[in-house]
Residue frames as a rotation matrix with the C-alpha (Angstrom) as fourth column:
MET 1
0.379 -0.879 -0.289 61.71
0.343 -0.157 0.926 116.89
-0.860 -0.450 0.242 101.51
THR 2
-0.413 -0.534 0.737 62.47
0.884 -0.039 0.467 117.32
-0.221 0.844 0.488 97.79
GLU 3
0.464 0.658 0.593 59.96
0.745 -0.652 0.140 120.16
0.479 0.377 -0.793 97.67
ILE 4
0.853 -0.238 -0.464 61.87
0.206 -0.664 0.719 122.03
-0.480 -0.709 -0.517 100.37
ALA 5
-0.160 -0.974 0.162 65.11
0.567 0.043 0.822 121.54
-0.808 0.223 0.545 98.38
CYS 6
-0.214 0.161 0.964 63.46
0.950 -0.197 0.243 122.88
0.229 0.967 -0.111 95.25
GLN 7
0.814 0.568 0.120 62.05
0.505 -0.796 0.334 125.88
0.285 -0.212 -0.935 97.11
THR 8
0.537 -0.706 -0.461 65.48
0.301 -0.350 0.887 126.59
-0.788 -0.615 0.024 98.61
VAL 9
-0.435 -0.707 0.558 67.09
0.770 0.029 0.637 126.57
-0.467 0.706 0.532 95.17
ASP 10
0.173 0.623 0.763 64.33
0.861 -0.472 0.190 128.80
0.478 0.624 -0.618 93.77
PHE 11
0.925 0.163 -0.343 64.85
0.340 -0.758 0.556 131.23
-0.170 -0.631 -0.757 96.64
LEU 12
0.078 -0.973 -0.218 68.63
0.482 -0.155 0.862 131.38
-0.873 -0.172 0.457 95.96
TYR 13
-0.676 -0.311 0.668 67.98
0.727 -0.137 0.673 132.31
-0.118 0.940 0.319 92.28
GLU 14
0.307 0.939 -0.156 65.11
0.899 -0.339 -0.276 134.67
-0.312 -0.055 -0.948 93.06
ASP 15
0.358 -0.235 -0.904 67.24
0.042 -0.963 0.267 137.86
-0.933 -0.133 -0.335 92.76
ASN 16
-0.670 -0.724 -0.163 68.69
-0.204 -0.031 0.978 136.71
-0.714 0.689 -0.127 89.42
GLY 17
-0.336 0.626 -0.703 65.37
-0.942 -0.218 0.256 136.21
0.006 0.748 0.663 87.61
GLY 18
0.686 0.686 0.243 64.65
-0.695 0.716 -0.061 132.69
-0.216 -0.128 0.968 88.70
ARG 19
0.200 -0.569 0.797 66.20
-0.078 0.802 0.592 129.30
-0.977 -0.180 0.116 88.33
PRO 20
-0.468 -0.425 -0.775 68.10
-0.794 -0.184 0.580 128.78
-0.389 0.886 -0.251 85.03
LYS 21
0.548 0.762 -0.346 66.30
-0.833 0.461 -0.304 126.56
-0.072 0.455 0.888 82.53
ASP 22
0.228 -0.558 -0.798 69.34
-0.410 0.689 -0.598 124.27
0.883 0.464 -0.072 82.17
LEU 23
-0.767 -0.414 0.490 69.43
-0.607 0.223 -0.762 123.63
0.206 -0.882 -0.423 85.94
VAL 24
0.234 0.830 -0.506 67.54
-0.499 0.549 0.670 120.43
0.835 0.096 0.542 86.49
LEU 25
-0.331 -0.297 0.896 67.23
-0.939 0.194 -0.282 118.98
-0.090 -0.935 -0.343 89.98
PRO 26
-0.856 -0.035 -0.516 67.04
-0.157 0.968 0.196 115.22
0.493 0.249 -0.834 90.40
THR 27
0.160 0.974 0.160 63.70
-0.739 0.011 0.674 113.72
0.654 -0.226 0.721 91.24
LEU 28
0.194 -0.005 0.981 63.08
-0.869 0.462 0.175 111.21
-0.454 -0.887 0.086 93.95
ASP 29
0.931 0.201 0.304 62.97
-0.033 0.878 -0.477 108.46
-0.363 0.434 0.824 91.32
ASP 30
0.628 -0.774 -0.079 66.34
-0.261 -0.114 -0.959 109.56
0.733 0.623 -0.274 89.92
ILE 31
-0.046 -0.646 0.762 67.87
-0.973 -0.145 -0.182 109.33
0.228 -0.750 -0.621 93.37
LYS 32
0.455 0.331 0.827 66.40
-0.577 0.816 -0.009 105.88
-0.678 -0.474 0.562 93.97
GLU 33
0.996 -0.085 -0.033 67.69
0.020 0.560 -0.829 104.69
0.089 0.824 0.559 90.62
ASP 34
0.322 -0.936 0.140 71.16
-0.552 -0.305 -0.776 105.96
0.769 0.173 -0.615 91.33
LEU 35
-0.061 -0.294 0.954 71.22
-0.979 0.202 -0.001 104.22
-0.193 -0.934 -0.300 94.69
ALA 36
0.745 0.438 0.502 70.10
-0.350 0.899 -0.265 100.96
-0.568 0.022 0.823 93.11
LYS 37
0.698 -0.566 -0.438 73.09
-0.425 0.164 -0.890 100.89
0.576 0.808 -0.126 90.81
PHE 38
0.903 -0.407 0.138 75.66
0.156 0.610 0.777 98.37
-0.400 -0.680 0.614 91.98
THR 39
0.702 -0.712 0.026 79.15
-0.336 -0.362 -0.870 99.71
0.629 0.601 -0.493 91.53
ILE 40
0.177 -0.737 -0.652 82.56
0.612 0.602 -0.513 98.60
0.771 -0.308 0.557 92.82
ASP 41
-0.621 -0.449 0.643 82.76
-0.114 -0.759 -0.641 101.74
0.776 -0.471 0.420 94.93
ARG 42
0.142 0.780 0.609 79.78
-0.857 -0.211 0.470 100.64
0.496 -0.589 0.638 96.98
ILE 43
0.603 0.005 -0.798 81.23
0.150 0.981 0.119 97.29
0.784 -0.192 0.591 97.90
ARG 44
0.142 -0.530 0.836 82.61
-0.905 -0.412 -0.108 97.05
0.401 -0.741 -0.538 101.45
THR 45
-0.680 -0.394 -0.618 84.16
-0.118 0.891 -0.438 94.17
0.724 -0.225 -0.652 103.36
GLY 46
-0.937 0.345 0.052 81.61
0.029 0.227 -0.973 92.52
-0.348 -0.911 -0.223 105.59
MET 47
-0.338 0.844 -0.417 78.67
-0.911 -0.404 -0.080 93.16
-0.236 0.353 0.905 103.25
THR 48
-0.300 0.329 0.895 76.28
0.151 0.943 -0.296 90.35
-0.942 0.047 -0.333 102.45
VAL 49
-0.405 0.108 -0.908 75.84
-0.876 -0.331 0.352 89.72
-0.262 0.938 0.228 98.69
VAL 50
0.528 0.561 0.638 73.98
-0.176 0.807 -0.564 87.21
-0.831 0.186 0.524 96.55
ILE 51
-0.649 -0.758 -0.069 75.89
-0.304 0.175 0.936 85.31
-0.698 0.628 -0.344 93.92
LYS 52
0.437 0.828 -0.351 73.83
-0.636 0.009 -0.772 85.32
-0.636 0.560 0.531 90.71
PRO 53
0.453 -0.272 0.849 74.35
0.578 0.814 -0.048 82.70
-0.678 0.513 0.526 88.01
ASP 54
-0.375 -0.737 -0.563 77.04
-0.054 -0.589 0.807 83.94
-0.925 0.333 0.181 85.60
PRO 55
0.694 0.674 -0.254 75.62
-0.295 -0.056 -0.954 84.89
-0.657 0.737 0.160 82.20
ASN 56
0.503 -0.628 -0.594 79.06
-0.735 0.052 -0.676 84.27
0.455 0.777 -0.435 80.68
GLU 57
0.913 -0.083 0.400 79.85
-0.237 0.688 0.685 80.89
-0.332 -0.721 0.609 82.25
GLY 58
0.666 -0.709 0.232 82.94
0.730 0.556 -0.397 80.55
0.153 0.434 0.888 80.08
ASN 59
0.849 -0.349 0.396 84.55
-0.289 -0.936 -0.203 83.70
0.442 0.058 -0.895 81.39
LYS 60
0.059 -0.963 -0.264 88.17
-0.044 0.261 -0.964 83.70
0.997 0.069 -0.027 82.61
PHE 61
-0.427 -0.192 0.884 87.20
-0.827 -0.313 -0.467 84.00
0.367 -0.930 -0.025 86.28
SER 62
0.514 0.809 0.285 84.93
-0.857 0.470 0.213 80.95
0.039 -0.354 0.935 86.53
VAL 63
-0.792 -0.587 -0.165 86.05
-0.559 0.807 -0.190 77.57
0.245 -0.058 -0.968 87.87
ARG 64
-0.430 0.651 -0.626 83.90
0.076 0.717 0.693 74.50
0.899 0.251 -0.358 88.31
GLY 65
-0.606 0.116 -0.787 83.52
0.777 0.295 -0.556 74.90
0.167 -0.949 -0.269 92.07
MET 66
-0.964 0.190 -0.188 81.98
-0.141 -0.959 -0.247 78.30
-0.228 -0.212 0.950 91.65
HIS 67
-0.596 0.770 -0.230 78.88
-0.279 0.070 0.958 76.84
0.753 0.635 0.173 90.06
TYR 68
-0.275 0.466 -0.841 77.81
0.770 0.631 0.098 75.41
0.576 -0.621 -0.532 93.44
THR 69
-0.690 -0.094 -0.717 77.73
0.620 -0.588 -0.520 78.87
-0.373 -0.803 0.464 94.92
TYR 70
-0.875 0.382 0.296 75.33
-0.029 -0.652 0.758 80.47
0.483 0.655 0.582 92.45
GLY 71
0.099 0.993 0.061 72.15
0.036 -0.065 0.997 81.64
0.994 -0.096 -0.043 94.18
LEU 72
0.262 -0.061 -0.963 73.74
0.923 0.309 0.231 81.59
0.283 -0.949 0.137 97.68
HIS 73
0.948 -0.051 0.315 74.49
-0.152 -0.940 0.305 84.48
0.281 -0.337 -0.899 100.03
GLY 74
0.268 -0.916 -0.298 78.05
0.871 0.363 -0.333 85.26
0.413 -0.170 0.895 100.90
ILE 75
0.797 -0.121 -0.592 80.19
0.324 -0.741 0.588 87.73
-0.509 -0.660 -0.552 102.85
VAL 76
0.796 -0.548 0.256 82.61
0.009 -0.413 -0.911 90.08
0.605 0.727 -0.324 101.08
LEU 77
0.649 -0.662 -0.375 86.16
0.689 0.304 0.658 89.46
-0.322 -0.685 0.653 102.33
ALA 78
-0.348 -0.825 -0.446 88.21
0.352 -0.556 0.753 91.62
-0.869 0.105 0.484 99.96
VAL 79
0.812 0.581 0.061 87.78
0.298 -0.323 -0.898 93.93
-0.502 0.747 -0.435 96.96
ASP 80
-0.403 -0.875 0.268 90.11
0.683 -0.093 0.724 94.38
-0.609 0.475 0.635 94.02
TYR 81
0.304 0.613 -0.730 89.07
0.102 -0.782 -0.614 97.81
-0.947 0.112 -0.301 92.81
SER 82
-0.354 -0.555 -0.753 91.36
-0.649 -0.434 0.625 97.92
-0.673 0.710 -0.206 89.77
ASN 83
-0.977 -0.042 -0.208 90.03
-0.182 0.669 0.720 94.66
0.109 0.742 -0.662 88.28
GLU 84
-0.221 0.949 0.225 86.50
-0.954 -0.259 0.154 94.98
0.204 -0.180 0.962 89.73
LEU 85
-0.186 0.098 -0.978 86.74
0.051 0.995 0.090 91.62
0.981 -0.033 -0.190 91.46
VAL 86
0.137 0.324 0.936 85.23
-0.934 -0.271 0.231 90.75
0.329 -0.906 0.265 94.85
GLN 87
-0.749 -0.366 -0.552 86.35
-0.140 0.902 -0.408 87.87
0.647 -0.229 -0.727 97.09
VAL 88
0.106 0.887 0.450 83.27
-0.904 -0.103 0.415 86.26
0.414 -0.451 0.791 98.66
GLU 89
-0.946 -0.322 0.038 83.08
-0.298 0.815 -0.497 83.57
0.129 -0.481 -0.867 101.28
THR 90
0.049 0.999 0.020 80.02
-0.942 0.040 0.334 81.36
0.333 -0.035 0.942 101.36
TYR 91
-0.513 -0.157 0.844 78.93
-0.630 0.737 -0.247 78.19
-0.583 -0.658 -0.477 103.03
LEU 92
-0.369 0.382 -0.848 78.12
-0.664 0.530 0.528 75.11
0.650 0.757 0.058 100.97
ARG 93
0.109 0.546 0.831 75.57
-0.976 0.217 -0.014 73.32
-0.188 -0.810 0.556 103.12
GLN 94
0.898 0.301 -0.322 75.69
-0.386 0.889 -0.245 70.01
0.213 0.345 0.914 101.18
GLU 95
0.271 -0.904 -0.331 79.49
0.165 0.382 -0.909 69.82
0.948 0.192 0.253 101.59
GLY 96
0.859 0.096 -0.503 79.65
0.509 -0.050 0.860 71.37
0.057 -0.994 -0.092 105.04
ILE 97
-0.159 -0.984 -0.086 82.48
0.957 -0.175 0.230 73.69
-0.241 -0.046 0.969 104.06
LEU 98
0.604 0.169 -0.779 83.23
0.061 -0.984 -0.166 77.38
-0.795 0.053 -0.604 103.65
VAL 99
0.094 -0.562 0.822 84.58
0.980 0.198 0.024 78.33
-0.177 0.803 0.569 100.24
ARG 100
0.255 -0.105 -0.961 86.14
0.002 -0.994 0.109 81.60
-0.967 -0.029 -0.254 98.97
TYR 101
-0.002 -0.225 0.974 86.17
0.976 0.211 0.050 82.67
-0.217 0.951 0.219 95.37
TRP 102
-0.699 -0.183 -0.692 86.86
0.011 -0.969 0.245 85.90
-0.715 0.164 0.679 93.44
TYR 103
0.057 0.798 0.600 83.81
0.882 0.241 -0.404 86.97
-0.467 0.553 -0.690 91.49
PRO 104
-0.811 -0.184 0.556 83.36
0.462 -0.783 0.415 89.67
0.359 0.594 0.720 88.86
LEU 105
-0.876 0.461 -0.139 81.03
-0.239 -0.667 -0.705 92.46
-0.418 -0.585 0.695 89.94
ALA 106
-0.539 0.691 -0.481 78.47
-0.751 -0.136 0.646 91.47
0.381 0.710 0.592 87.28
VAL 107
-0.253 0.454 -0.855 77.52
0.123 0.891 0.437 88.24
0.960 0.006 -0.281 89.11
LEU 108
-0.740 -0.030 -0.672 76.92
0.671 0.044 -0.740 89.91
0.052 -0.999 -0.012 92.49
GLU 109
-0.092 0.677 0.730 74.01
0.091 -0.724 0.683 91.88
0.992 0.130 0.005 93.90
THR 110
-0.847 -0.209 0.488 73.35
-0.420 -0.299 -0.857 93.40
0.325 -0.931 0.166 97.32
THR 111
-0.144 0.811 -0.567 70.82
0.437 0.566 0.699 92.01
0.888 -0.147 -0.436 99.70
ASP 112
-0.002 0.236 0.972 69.04
-0.705 -0.690 0.166 93.32
0.709 -0.685 0.168 102.80
THR 113
0.786 0.282 -0.550 69.27
0.103 0.817 0.567 89.93
0.610 -0.502 0.613 104.49
PRO 114
0.585 -0.607 0.538 71.38
-0.807 -0.368 0.462 90.16
-0.082 -0.704 -0.705 107.65
PRO 115
-0.278 -0.785 -0.554 74.44
-0.805 0.505 -0.312 87.83
0.524 0.359 -0.772 107.73
ASP 116
-0.711 0.028 0.703 72.87
-0.535 0.628 -0.565 85.62
-0.457 -0.778 -0.432 110.47
GLU 117
0.222 0.933 0.283 69.93
-0.352 0.348 -0.869 84.72
-0.909 0.094 0.406 108.20
ARG 118
0.024 -0.280 -0.960 71.90
-0.980 -0.194 0.032 83.92
-0.196 0.940 -0.279 105.04
CYS 119
-0.875 -0.483 0.028 72.17
-0.472 0.865 0.170 80.13
-0.106 0.136 -0.985 105.48
């Protein structure tokens, strides 16, 4: 598929002496790397995310109850784009309760696990 795209671009520049040297098309690896980046723009309500342990446990967003949610799957309920915070609801099996906390984007990652299999 990428070969077809490259051939199409080459054909478009054929009359002008070929593709300019400063025009670099992304490779398949570049596209995969870009899709793997986790940005606030890619977060949507209803997504399943994994809550990673916070590398800065003393940050201003962390409260003691959040430590029980590290490593668990959760559902995105709301997104604060300006502060890059995400409200995630997760189930604490030992307590038998649902909890909601606001997490910084740095402690979340996407997962392919469907919501029904997260517990």
